[in-house]
N, C-alpha and C positions, 0 to 999 in steps of 0.2 A: 426767617428764611423760608420755611415751609409755606407760610402764607403768601410770601412775595412771589414764589414760583407756582403757587396753587397746586402743591404736591398732594397726592392722595395715595392711600393704601401702600402698595408695594412699589411706588415710583422710585426711580433712581435719579439722584441729582449729581451731576458731574460739574466740577469747577476747575477752571484753568486760570492761573494767575500769571499773566504776561501782557504784552501789548495787545491792543484790540485785534489787529490782523493775525498775529500769531495764535491768539486764543481761538479765533474763528476757524482758522485752518486746522488746528489741532482737534477741536471738537467736531469739525466736519468729518475728519478721518475716523474718529471714534464712532460717530453716527453711522457712517457707511459700513464699518467693520461689524458693528452690532447688528445692523440690518441684514448683512450677509450671514452672520453666525446664527441669528435667530430666525432665519428664513422669512424675514418681513418684506422682502422685495419680490414683487410680482414680475417675474422675468418675461411673461407673455404680454405685458402691457407696455404701450409706448406713450410716454407722457412728455409733451413739449411745453416749453415756456420761453418767454422773452426776458432777458435781463436788460433793464433800462436804467437811466439816471446814474451812470458811472461817474465817479469822481474824475475831474479833468486832470488833476495832478496828484502826485504822491510824494511824500518827503523822503529824501535819501539821506540817512544818517551818516553814511560814509563821506559823501561829498558835501553834506550840509547845505543842500539846496533842493528845490522841487524838480521832479522829473515828470515827463508826460506819462500818464497812465496807459494811453493807447499809442499815440505818436504825437510829435509837436505840431502837426497840421490838423489835428482834430478840432472841430469847431466847438466852442463853449455854447451853452444855451444862451439865447439872446438876453434873457433876464439876469443872467449871471455875469455878464460882461464887466460891470463895475467891481465885481469881487476879485477880478484878476489883480487889481492894485491894492484893494483893502483887505481882503481875506481869501487869497487864492486857494486855500485848502477846502473852502466851502463850495467852490465852483463845480458845476456838473457839466458833463460832456454830452454832445449829441452822438452818442455811441450806443451800440446794441449788440448783444450776443443771443444766439439761438441755442437752447440747451435741450437735449433729448436724453431722458433717463439719467440725468446727472452729468452727462458728458457734453462739452461744448462742441457743436457740429458746425457752427458758423459764427462769423462776427464781422462787424464793419462800423462805419461812422460816416457822418457828414463832414466834409472838409471845409476848412477856412477858405473863403474866396474874396476877402477884403484885406488890403494891405494894412490898414490901421489895426485890425483885429489880430493879424499875424504878428505885428510888431509888439502888441500888448502881450501876446502869448510868449514871445521870445524874452521879453523883459521879466515875465513871471518865472521863466526857467533860468534866469540869470545869464542870458545871452545878450551881450551888449550890442550896440548899433554896429560897431566895426566888425565884430565877429559875425553878426547876422548878414552883413553885406558880403563878407568874404565867402561864407558857406552857402548862403541862400539868396544872394543878390539877384540871381536869375529869376527866382520865384517872385520876389518883391517887385521887381521891375515888370514882370508879366501882369501882375495885378493891376497895374496902371491902365492897361488896355481893356480891362473888364473881364471878369471870369464868372460864369454862372454858378449858382449853388450846385454842388455835385457830391455824390457819395456812392456807396455801394455795400455789398456784403460778399464775403468769400465763404463758400461751404466746403467742408472737409469730406470729400466723397469716401475716402478710405474709412473714416470714423463712422459714417452713416452705414456703410456696408458691413462693418464689423458688428455694429449694434443689431442690424437686421439678421445677421447670421449667428448671433449669440456668442461671438468670440470675445475672449478676455483681452486680447491685444490686437491692435491694428496690424501688427506684423503678420498676422494670419491671413490677411486679405491683400497684402502688398506683394506684387509679383517679384520684386527684387529687394527685399528688406535689408537694411544695413544693420550691422551688429553694434554693440555699444561703443566700439571704437570708430564708428561712422565709416566702416568699410563694407562694400558690397561684395560678398563672397562669390556671387555668381560671375562677375566680370573683373574681380579684384581691383575695383576702383575705390578711391583715386589712385592712379598709377603715377610714376615719375614723369615729369614734363621735360621735353627736350629743350636744348638750348635755343633752337630755332623758334619754338613756340614762345619761349620767354622773351626772346628778342622782339618778336612781333608785337608783344603786349607791353614792351618797355619795362619788363620786370627782371629783378635779379634776386636769386636765392642766397641767403646768408646762413648757411648751415655749418654748425660747428663740427669739425672733424674729431672723431674719438681719439683719445690719447693713446699713443703706441706703447 
């Protein structure tokens, strides 16, 4: 084992026995905790990186089917299209994240713009033709008229400002941060909705009354 990891002298070897994703997340937290505890993080340095080659799909043990890693309209890499039917877990997405000092500050993807590719994606996700037409028929129909390749990226301004200001939490740079119950203490939102507002939106609240 020492030879396998090329350990030397006073090196510390940490092992996690679990699924690949759980092990990576657990060791990642340990790495960050040790970096902070041992003062190994240069807080005056700004290090950027791009994360590419995301998996297109991830397996959901609870539902026993694949889920979209980003969203079901993310385009797979052109060379991975055949994998959607033969080995969907190996397909990579045209998706990308920008990371600054270990924090994601932006992310995006290139969208699917061809009907046949979108239909393949739906099949890989276990969405049948009827369900696809019911939920996304408008999109599939629109593809018939031609859609250009398109994509983009969304940047988290609050996260960027927090990193620039050296804050531990983005709540420090948000004008009206919500608490853990998703309530804005500044304006007490969300507040109760009037019957008139509900009627305008064709909504009805079904709230259980407390027992007397």
